[in-house]
C-alpha positions in Angstrom: 0.0 0.0 0.0 2.8 2.4 0.9 4.7 1.6 -2.3 1.6 2.2 -4.3 0.9 5.5 -2.7 4.6 6.6 -3.2 4.4 5.7 -6.9 1.2 7.6 -7.3 2.6 10.6 -5.5 5.8 10.5 -7.7 3.6 10.3 -10.9 1.5 13.3 -9.8 4.6 15.3 -8.8 6.2 14.5 -12.2 3.2 15.7 -14.0 3.0 18.9 -12.0 6.7 19.6 -12.7 6.3 18.9 -16.4 3.2 21.1 -16.6 5.0 23.9 -14.7 8.1 23.7 -16.9 6.1 23.6 -20.1 4.3 26.8 -19.0 7.5 28.5 -17.9 9.2 27.7 -21.2 6.2 28.8 -23.2 5.7 32.0 -21.2 9.4 33.1 -21.4 9.1 34.1 -25.1 5.5 35.4 -25.1 4.1 38.9 -25.0 1.0 39.7 -22.9 -0.5 41.7 -25.8 -0.2 41.1 -29.5 2.5 43.0 -31.4 0.7 44.3 -34.4 2.0 46.7 -37.2 0.8 50.3 -37.2 -0.5 49.8 -40.7 -2.3 46.5 -41.1 -0.8 43.8 -43.4 -2.7 43.3 -46.7 -4.4 40.0 -46.5 -6.1 39.9 -49.9 -4.0 37.6 -52.1 -2.6 39.4 -55.1 -0.7 36.7 -57.0 -3.4 34.2 -57.8 -3.0 33.0 -61.5 -5.7 34.1 -63.9 -7.0 30.5 -64.5 -7.7 30.2 -60.8 -9.3 33.6 -60.4 -12.6 32.0 -59.3 -10.9 31.3 -56.0 -11.0 35.0 -55.2 -14.8 34.7 -54.8 -14.3 31.8 -52.3 -11.6 33.8 -50.4 -14.1 36.7 -49.8 -17.6 35.3 -49.8 -20.5 37.7 -49.7 -21.6 36.6 -46.2 -18.1 37.1 -44.7 -15.9 39.3 -47.0 -12.2 39.4 -46.3 -10.9 42.7 -44.8 -7.4 43.5 -43.5 -8.8 44.4 -40.1 -11.0 41.3 -39.9 -8.0 39.1 -40.8 -5.8 40.9 -38.3 -8.4 40.2 -35.6 -8.5 36.6 -36.8 -4.7 36.3 -36.6 -4.8 37.4 -32.9 -7.6 35.0 -32.1 -5.9 32.2 -33.9 -2.8 32.6 -31.7 -4.4 33.7 -28.4 -4.4 31.0 -25.8 -7.2 32.8 -24.0 -9.5 30.9 -26.3 -8.7 27.7 -24.3 -10.2 26.9 -20.9 -7.0 27.4 -18.9 -5.1 29.8 -21.3 -2.6 27.1 -22.2 -3.1 26.4 -25.9 -4.3 28.2 -29.0 -5.2 27.2 -32.5 -1.6 28.0 -33.5 -0.4 25.4 -30.9 -1.5 22.6 -33.2 -1.2 24.4 -36.5 2.4 25.7 -36.6 3.5 28.0 -39.4 7.0 26.4 -39.7 5.4 23.1 -40.4 3.0 24.3 -43.1 0.3 25.0 -40.4 0.3 21.3 -39.4 1.7 19.8 -36.2 5.0 17.9 -36.2 3.5 15.4 -33.7 1.3 12.5 -34.5 -1.3 13.7 -32.0 -1.4 17.3 -30.7 -1.4 18.2 -27.0 -4.6 19.7 -25.7 -5.2 22.2 -22.8 -4.9 19.5 -20.1 -1.9 17.8 -21.7 -4.2 15.1 -23.2 -3.6 14.0 -26.7 -6.0 14.5 -29.6 -7.5 11.5 -31.3 -6.3 12.5 -34.8 -3.4 14.2 -36.4 -3.8 18.0 -37.0 -4.3 18.7 -40.7 -2.4 21.4 -42.5 -4.2 24.7 -43.0 -3.8 26.3 -46.4 -6.0 27.1 -49.4 -9.0 26.4 -47.1 -11.2 28.8 -49.1 -11.4 26.2 -51.9 -12.8 23.5 -49.5 -16.4 22.6 -49.0 -15.8 20.3 -46.0 -13.4 20.3 -43.1 -11.7 17.8 -40.7 -10.5 14.3 -41.6 -14.2 13.2 -41.8 -15.5 16.4 -43.4 -18.0 16.8 -40.6 -18.0 20.7 -40.8 -19.5 22.2 -43.9 -18.2 25.7 -43.6 -15.0 27.3 -42.3 -17.1 29.5 -39.9 -18.5 26.3 -38.4 -15.1 24.5 -38.3 -13.1 27.2 -36.4 -15.1 27.0 -33.3 -15.2 23.2 -33.0 -11.6 22.9 -31.6 -12.4 25.6 -29.1 -15.4 23.6 -27.8 -13.6 20.2 -27.9 -13.1 18.6 -24.5 -9.5 17.6 -25.3 -8.3 20.4 -27.6 -9.2 23.7 -26.0 -11.9 22.8 -23.5 -14.5 25.6 -23.7 -17.4 23.2 -23.9 -19.8 26.1 -23.3 -18.7 28.5 -26.1 -21.1 31.2 -24.9 -18.5 32.1 -22.2 -15.9 33.0 -24.8 -17.3 36.5 -25.7 -17.5 37.3 -22.0 -14.0 36.2 -21.5 -12.6 38.1 -24.4 -14.5 41.3 -23.5 -12.4 41.4 -20.3 -9.1 41.4 -22.3 -7.9 45.0 -23.0 -7.0 44.7 -26.6 -10.1 43.0 -28.0 -12.8 45.6 -27.9 -10.8 47.9 -30.2 -9.8 45.1 -32.5 -13.5 44.1 -32.9 -14.5 47.7 -33.5 -11.9 48.0 -36.3 -13.0 44.7 -37.8 -16.8 45.0 -37.5 -17.6 48.7 -36.7 -18.5 48.2 -33.0 -16.8 46.8 -29.8 -19.5 44.1 -29.5 -17.9 40.6 -29.2 -20.0 37.7 -30.3 -19.4 34.1 -31.3 -20.4 34.9 -34.8 -17.8 37.7 -35.1 -15.1 35.5 -33.5 -15.9 32.8 -36.1 -16.0 35.3 -39.0 -12.7 36.9 -38.1 -10.8 33.6 -37.7 -12.3 32.4 -41.0 -11.1 35.5 -42.8 -7.5 34.9 -41.5 -7.5 31.3 -42.5 -9.0 32.0 -45.9 -6.2 34.5 -46.6 -3.6 31.6 -46.3 -3.2 31.0 -50.0 -0.4 29.0 -51.4 0.4 29.8 -55.0 4.2 30.3 -55.0 5.7 26.8 -55.1 8.0 25.5 -57.9 5.0 23.6 -59.1 3.0 26.8 -59.5 5.8 28.4 -61.4 6.1 25.4 -63.6 2.5 25.1 -64.6 2.8 28.1 -66.9 6.0 26.8 -68.5 5.1 23.1 -69.0 7.4 22.4 -66.1 10.6 23.2 -68.0 11.8 24.5 -64.6 12.0 21.0 -63.2 15.1 18.9 -62.8 15.2 15.6 -64.6 14.5 13.8 -61.3 11.6 16.1 -60.5 10.1 15.6 -64.0 10.5 11.8 -63.6 8.8 12.0 -60.2 5.9 13.9 -61.7 5.5 11.4 -64.5 5.5 8.5 -62.1 3.0 10.3 -59.8 0.6 10.9 -62.7 1.0 7.4 -64.2 0.5 5.6 -60.9 -3.0 6.9 -60.3 -1.8 9.3 -57.6 -3.1 12.3 -59.5 -6.6 10.9 -59.8 -7.0 11.5 -56.0 -4.5 14.3 -55.6 -5.5 16.4 -58.6 -2.7 18.4 -60.3 -4.9 21.0 -61.9 -6.1 23.3 -59.1 -5.5 24.6 -55.6 -7.2 21.8 -53.8 -5.5 18.5 -54.6 -7.8 15.9 -53.3 -9.8 18.0 -50.9 -13.6 17.6 -50.4 -13.8 13.8 -50.9 -12.9 10.9 -48.8 -11.4 7.4 -49.5 -10.3 4.2 -47.8 -6.7 3.7 -48.8 -6.2 0.4 -47.2 -4.2 1.4 -44.1 -5.7 -1.4 -42.1 -7.8 -4.5 -42.6 -9.9 -3.3 -39.6 -9.8 0.3 -38.7 -9.6 1.4 -35.0 -10.9 4.8 -36.1 -13.9 4.3 -38.5 -13.6 7.8 -39.9 -16.5 9.0 -42.0 -18.6 6.0 -41.0 -18.9 7.3 -37.5 -20.9 10.3 -38.6 -24.7 10.3 -38.5 -26.4 9.0 -41.6 -23.1 7.6 -42.9 -23.0 4.3 -44.9 -21.2 1.3 -43.4 -19.3 1.2 -46.7 -17.5 4.4 -45.6 -15.7 2.6 -42.8 -12.1 3.7 -42.8 -12.7 6.6 -45.2 -10.9 9.9 -44.5 -10.4 13.1 -46.3 -7.8 13.1 -49.0 -5.5 15.9 -47.9 -3.7 18.5 -50.0 -0.2 17.7 -50.9 0.9 21.3 -50.9 3.8 21.8 -48.5 3.7 18.0 -47.9 7.5 17.9 -47.2 6.9 20.1 -44.2 3.8 18.5 -42.7 5.0 15.2 -41.3 3.9 12.9 -39.8 1.3 11.6 -42.2 -2.2 10.1 -42.3 -5.1 10.7 -39.9 -3.2 9.0 -37.1 0.3 10.3 -37.9 1.5 6.7 -38.4 4.1 7.5 -41.1 7.0 9.7 -40.0 8.4 10.2 -43.5 7.4 10.4 -47.1 9.5 7.2 -47.6 7.1 5.4 -45.3 4.1 6.8 -47.1 5.5 5.5 -50.4 6.3 2.1 -48.9 2.6 1.9 -48.0 1.5 2.6 -51.6 4.3 0.4 -53.0 3.6 -2.8 -51.1 1.6 -2.1 -48.0 -2.0 -1.5 -49.1 -4.3 -3.8 -47.2 -7.2 -5.7 -48.7 -9.8 -3.8 -46.8 -13.4 -4.7 -48.1 -14.1 -1.0 -48.7 -10.7 -0.2 -50.3 -11.1 2.7 -52.8 -11.6 1.3 -56.3 -8.5 3.2 -57.6 -6.3 1.1 -55.4 -7.7 -2.3 -56.5 -6.6 -4.7 -59.1 -9.2 -5.5 -61.7 -9.6 -9.3 -62.0 -12.6 -9.6 -64.3 -10.7 -10.2 -67.6 -12.1 -9.2 -71.0 -11.6 -6.0 -72.9 -11.9 -3.7 -69.9 -9.2 -5.5 -67.8 -7.3 -2.9 -65.9 -10.0 -0.2 -66.2 -10.5 1.3 -62.8 -14.1 2.2 -63.4 -15.1 -1.4 -64.3 -13.0 -2.5 -61.4 -15.1 -0.3 -59.1 -18.4 -1.7 -60.5 -17.5 -5.4 -60.5 -15.2 -5.8 -57.5 -16.5 -3.4 -54.9 -17.7 -5.4 -51.9 -16.3 -8.6 -53.4 -12.8 -10.1 -53.4 -10.2 -7.4 -52.9 -6.8 -7.5 -54.5 -4.9 -4.3 -53.7 -2.6 -2.7 -56.3 1.1 -3.2 -55.6 3.0 -0.4 -57.2 6.4 -1.8 -56.2 8.3 1.4 -56.5 12.1 1.1 -56.8 14.4 3.1 -54.7 15.1 5.5 -57.6 11.4 5.9 -58.3 10.6 6.8 -54.7 13.4 9.3 -54.7 12.0 10.9 -57.8 8.5 11.0 -56.5 9.7 12.7 -53.3 11.8 15.2 -55.3 8.5 16.0 -57.2 6.6 16.4 -53.9 9.1 18.8 -52.6 8.3 21.1 -55.6 4.9 21.7 -53.9 6.6 23.6 -51.1 5.7 27.2 -50.7 8.4 28.9 -48.6 6.6 32.3 -48.8 3.6 31.0 -46.8 5.6 29.6 -44.0 7.8 32.7 -43.7 5.3 35.4 -44.2 5.1 37.6 -41.0 1.4 38.4 -41.5 0.7 34.7 -40.7 3.1 34.5 -37.7 2.3 34.5 -34.0 1.9 38.1 -32.8 2.4 37.1 -29.2 5.9 35.9 -29.8 8.9 38.2 -29.3 10.6 39.0 -32.5 
């Protein structure tokens, strides 16, 4: 009994010390008020290619138009730990600029040091999405931004109605809300709109891939060009589209990570079909070299491991996406993925085995690195205003 009590006491003491050290280390480099420029940054993207100009409408929808002051307020809210129950974490704690606004941990640490159930997805080009989270459970960005705030593990404000009251007591918020919305009134709707404006302004259009689109990719090295060809020829581009700002977003797929999924993904949502078991959103590949670890549970630490999965590791899950199945029907349509989906879905499953060689994997990774946008991850207007510069 004494031994048990001692061990318990040591465990509690260790946790208290860890929590205290974490707070001390985090506090040492933080400001009590946001450091904002005298003249607001310009948040409206100015370099979107002409063939993607329709994205501008999505960036500034009529029911929540993007303004510099609104996005500035959103930036402060995004990085302010006052939005959590105990002032310990912010949205920016799990979506870090230096990692492409993803987290470099498989599971993020919430306000009470508990771990989240899924990996934190990267935030960029969110304006082009029509669904959010790994299971697309949020239909709008305005809906999505408050969900982590209310989550019992992430930020802990299970009654979000207390948030406007809390923020109204913080000196810098009334003026920021007045500049953004014309009055000092703080409401959940305004909080949601401001954060959505800030996130929508995170547009990535300055990667080597973007520059290459207009020049038929003559800017690519031979290895990068080979990687792009393999990527396109190996069905990758049918899920991770190469022709817009939203490669793969807004639909879900079961990619054969497991025979039986511990996390059922989309199938856990109300009115979902059992056939959606193990389906998760296909994420953007932009800045993919920065956003490790990968998959909904962060199981793969490197791009090499991801390619190993697609090379030889796809499991014969009964709901495996048709594009990752071998067609076994014979006849004139053998190998046609559409026929495969019609005849094989729900029946015998034989996963595709791409069997990439070492050189092929290196070429694909070289291509994936051309999707990196250094401007986005170094732009001060997207940085944490509470950190000393």
